[in-house]
C-alpha positions as CSV (number, residue, x, y, z in Angstrom):
1,M,23.7,-9.7,-4.2
2,V,20.8,-8.1,-2.4
3,E,21.5,-6.4,0.9
4,I,19.0,-5.8,3.8
5,L,19.7,-2.8,6.0
6,Q,17.9,-2.1,9.2
7,R,17.2,1.6,9.9
8,K,15.0,3.7,12.1
9,I,13.8,7.0,10.6
10,Q,12.7,8.9,13.7
11,D,9.9,6.6,15.0
12,V,9.7,4.4,12.0
13,P,11.6,1.1,11.9
14,I,12.3,0.1,8.3
15,L,14.2,-2.4,6.2
16,E,16.0,-1.0,3.2
17,V,16.5,-3.7,0.5
18,V,18.9,-2.9,-2.2
19,N,21.5,-4.4,-4.5
20,D,24.8,-4.1,-2.6
21,E,26.5,-2.6,-5.6
22,L,23.9,0.2,-5.6
23,R,23.8,0.9,-1.8
24,N,25.4,4.3,-2.1
25,Q,24.0,5.2,-5.5
26,A,20.8,6.9,-6.5
27,T,18.2,4.4,-7.7
28,P,14.4,4.3,-8.2
29,L,12.7,3.9,-4.8
30,V,9.6,1.9,-3.9
31,V,8.0,2.1,-0.5
32,F,6.1,-1.2,0.0
33,Y,3.6,-1.6,2.9
34,H,2.7,-4.8,4.7
35,G,-0.8,-5.9,5.7
36,W,-2.9,-5.9,8.9
37,R,-1.4,-8.0,11.7
38,S,1.7,-8.5,9.6
39,E,5.2,-6.9,9.7
40,K,7.9,-5.6,7.3
41,E,9.8,-8.9,7.4
42,L,6.9,-10.8,5.9
43,V,7.2,-8.8,2.6
44,L,10.9,-9.4,2.2
45,T,10.4,-11.9,-0.6
46,Q,8.6,-9.2,-2.6
47,A,11.3,-6.7,-1.7
48,R,14.1,-9.0,-2.9
49,K,12.4,-9.5,-6.3
50,L,12.1,-5.7,-6.6
51,A,15.7,-5.1,-5.6
52,Q,16.9,-7.5,-8.3
53,K,15.4,-4.9,-10.7
54,K,17.9,-2.3,-9.4
55,V,15.2,-0.7,-7.3
56,R,15.7,0.4,-3.6
57,V,12.8,-0.9,-1.6
58,I,11.7,0.5,1.8
59,L,9.7,-1.7,4.1
60,P,8.2,0.2,7.1
61,D,6.6,-1.2,10.1
62,A,3.2,0.4,10.4
63,M,2.1,1.8,13.7
64,N,0.9,-1.1,16.0
65,H,2.9,-3.6,14.0
66,G,6.3,-5.4,14.1
67,L,8.7,-3.5,16.3
68,R,5.9,-1.1,17.1
69,Q,3.5,-3.8,18.3
70,Q,0.7,-2.5,20.6
71,P,-2.5,-4.1,21.9
72,V,-5.3,-4.0,19.4
73,S,-8.3,-1.9,20.5
74,S,-11.5,-3.8,21.3
75,L,-13.3,-1.4,19.0
76,P,-13.6,-3.1,15.7
77,S,-11.2,-1.6,13.1
78,F,-10.1,1.3,15.3
79,T,-6.5,0.2,15.5
80,F,-6.7,-0.8,11.8
81,W,-7.5,2.8,10.7
82,N,-5.0,4.2,13.1
83,S,-2.3,2.1,11.4
84,I,-3.2,3.3,8.0
85,Q,-3.3,6.9,9.2
86,G,0.2,6.5,10.6
87,N,1.4,5.2,7.3
88,L,0.0,8.3,5.6
89,A,1.5,10.6,8.1
90,E,5.0,9.0,7.9
91,F,5.3,8.7,4.1
92,D,6.9,12.2,3.6
93,L,9.3,11.4,6.4
94,I,10.6,8.4,4.6
95,L,10.9,10.2,1.3
96,D,12.7,13.1,2.8
97,F,15.3,10.8,4.4
98,Y,16.3,9.4,1.0
99,Q,15.9,12.7,-0.9
100,Q,18.2,14.5,1.5
101,R,20.8,11.8,0.8
102,Q,20.3,12.1,-2.9
103,L,19.5,8.4,-3.2
104,I,16.3,8.7,-5.4
105,L,17.2,8.6,-9.1
106,N,15.3,11.1,-11.3
107,H,12.4,11.4,-8.7
108,Q,11.3,7.9,-9.7
109,I,9.1,7.0,-6.7
110,G,6.8,4.0,-6.5
111,V,4.4,2.8,-3.8
112,G,2.8,-0.6,-3.3
113,G,1.3,-2.8,-0.6
114,Y,-0.7,-5.9,0.3
115,S,-4.1,-5.7,1.9
116,M,-3.9,-2.8,4.5
117,G,-0.8,-1.8,2.6
118,G,-2.8,-1.7,-0.6
119,M,-5.4,0.5,1.0
120,T,-2.5,2.8,2.2
121,T,-1.3,2.9,-1.4
122,G,-4.6,4.0,-2.8
123,A,-4.9,6.7,-0.1
124,L,-1.4,8.0,-0.8
125,L,-2.3,8.4,-4.5
126,T,-4.9,11.0,-3.6
127,Q,-2.4,13.4,-2.0
128,H,1.0,12.7,-3.5
129,P,1.5,13.5,-7.2
130,E,5.2,12.7,-6.9
131,I,4.3,9.0,-6.9
132,K,5.1,7.8,-10.4
133,A,3.6,4.2,-10.2
134,A,1.6,2.1,-7.7
135,T,0.4,-1.4,-7.0
136,I,-2.8,-2.0,-5.0
137,I,-2.8,-5.7,-4.1
138,M,-5.9,-7.2,-2.5
139,G,-6.7,-3.8,-0.9
140,T,-9.8,-1.9,-1.6
141,P,-9.6,1.6,-3.1
142,N,-13.0,2.3,-1.6
143,L,-12.2,3.1,2.0
144,N,-15.7,4.2,3.0
145,A,-17.3,1.1,1.6
146,Y,-14.9,-1.1,3.7
147,A,-15.5,1.1,6.8
148,K,-19.3,0.7,6.4
149,L,-18.9,-3.0,6.0
150,V,-17.0,-3.2,9.3
151,R,-19.6,-1.1,11.1
152,E,-22.4,-3.4,9.7
153,S,-20.5,-6.5,10.7
154,A,-20.0,-5.1,14.3
155,A,-23.7,-4.4,14.6
156,K,-24.6,-7.9,13.3
157,W,-22.4,-9.5,15.9
158,H,-23.5,-7.1,18.6
159,R,-20.0,-5.7,19.1
160,Y,-19.7,-2.2,20.6
161,L,-18.8,0.6,18.3
162,P,-19.4,4.3,19.1
163,A,-22.4,5.7,17.3
164,D,-20.2,8.4,15.8
165,M,-17.5,6.0,14.5
166,A,-17.9,7.4,11.0
167,N,-17.1,10.9,12.3
168,L,-14.2,9.6,14.4
169,T,-12.7,8.3,11.2
170,S,-13.9,11.1,8.9
171,W,-10.3,11.7,7.7
172,I,-10.9,8.8,5.4
173,D,-13.0,11.0,3.1
174,H,-9.9,13.0,2.2
175,Y,-7.9,9.9,1.3
176,D,-10.6,7.7,-0.3
177,L,-9.5,7.1,-3.9
178,N,-13.1,6.1,-4.8
179,L,-14.2,9.6,-4.0
180,Q,-11.5,11.3,-6.1
181,P,-10.4,8.8,-8.8
182,Q,-9.2,11.7,-11.0
183,T,-6.2,12.0,-8.7
184,I,-4.8,8.9,-10.5
185,A,-3.9,11.5,-13.2
186,H,-2.6,9.1,-15.9
187,R,-0.2,7.3,-13.6
188,P,0.4,3.6,-13.9
189,V,-1.6,1.7,-11.3
190,L,-1.8,-2.1,-11.0
191,F,-4.7,-3.8,-9.1
192,W,-4.8,-7.4,-8.2
193,H,-7.6,-9.0,-6.2
194,G,-8.7,-12.6,-5.7
195,T,-12.3,-13.5,-6.4
196,E,-12.5,-15.6,-3.2
197,D,-10.9,-13.1,-0.9
198,E,-12.4,-13.7,2.5
199,R,-11.2,-10.5,4.1
200,I,-11.6,-7.6,1.6
201,P,-14.4,-8.0,-1.0
202,Y,-13.2,-8.5,-4.5
203,A,-16.1,-6.5,-5.8
204,Q,-14.9,-3.3,-4.1
205,S,-11.8,-3.3,-6.2
206,R,-13.4,-4.6,-9.4
207,D,-16.3,-2.2,-9.3
208,F,-14.0,0.7,-8.9
209,F,-11.9,-0.4,-11.9
210,D,-15.0,-1.0,-14.1
211,R,-16.3,2.5,-13.2
212,I,-13.1,4.3,-14.1
213,H,-11.2,2.3,-16.7
214,G,-12.8,4.2,-19.6
215,E,-11.8,7.6,-18.2
216,P,-8.9,9.5,-19.7
217,Y,-7.1,9.9,-16.3
218,A,-7.2,6.0,-15.9
219,D,-5.5,5.2,-19.2
220,Q,-2.7,3.4,-17.4
221,V,-4.7,1.5,-14.8
222,A,-4.7,-2.3,-15.1
223,F,-6.6,-5.0,-13.2
224,I,-5.6,-8.6,-12.7
225,T,-8.2,-11.0,-11.3
226,G,-7.0,-13.9,-9.2
227,Y,-9.6,-16.4,-10.2
228,Q,-10.7,-18.5,-7.1
229,A,-7.8,-16.9,-5.3
230,K,-8.1,-16.0,-1.6
231,H,-6.4,-13.3,0.6
232,L,-2.9,-14.6,-0.3
233,V,0.0,-13.5,-2.5
234,K,2.0,-16.1,-4.3
235,V,5.4,-15.9,-6.0
236,P,4.2,-15.5,-9.6
237,L,2.3,-12.4,-8.6
238,M,5.3,-11.0,-6.8
239,I,7.2,-11.4,-10.0
240,K,4.5,-9.5,-11.9
241,I,4.7,-6.7,-9.4
242,A,8.5,-6.5,-9.7
243,N,8.2,-6.4,-13.5
244,F,5.6,-3.6,-13.3
245,F,7.9,-1.4,-11.3
246,D,10.8,-2.3,-13.4
247,Y,8.9,-1.2,-16.5
248,Y,7.7,2.1,-15.2
249,L,10.5,3.2,-12.9
250,T,13.7,2.0,-14.4
251,D,15.4,2.7,-17.8
């Protein structure tokens, strides 16, 4: 039976989803991030499917989401980038909580996420070699391309953005997987993106994969295309994600 535990790690509300028989035992650990304007409870179906594979799953509420809900800035994407930056800043805090309690089996750590959570995942790969496997689901690995798209859209619709918006979010350069794909470093990474995604362009993910897939460091990178699929995850894909982490993180 899968158990859902509510915790708060300093400022971060999380759900811990784990097989009840393994609650106090070390298991592989997956941190899984929700999307923009979503919350941790909305990825519970995915977490349950992972927990059935004897994986401990951690679902954090990103800054400005769920129990941390705050008004969204009128500046296009400003709160969005702030939320991703918060995920990045709090990742070590979550890992340390479980490492201190000796609940991570053999350093088997995975990360995944949908949409904004997928973008968080790609960004974490650039800085955290301890991650053993990752899934980037309908989230672009090309942060700068997405940021540029938002700025262009704001200009088109005459919405105010500061002229130095690129500088205000310049931290993105250090976490943009597109700028440092070699940091994948032979790790298993699964991409999924729908061709009809109306929020994050399919081409941003696909072009990245096509550019790197022949490189030695990308020998374990895979891409699944959701033909005619929009910005939505369905149960068969959740099962694929669970099987992916099961294969790469468990015995």
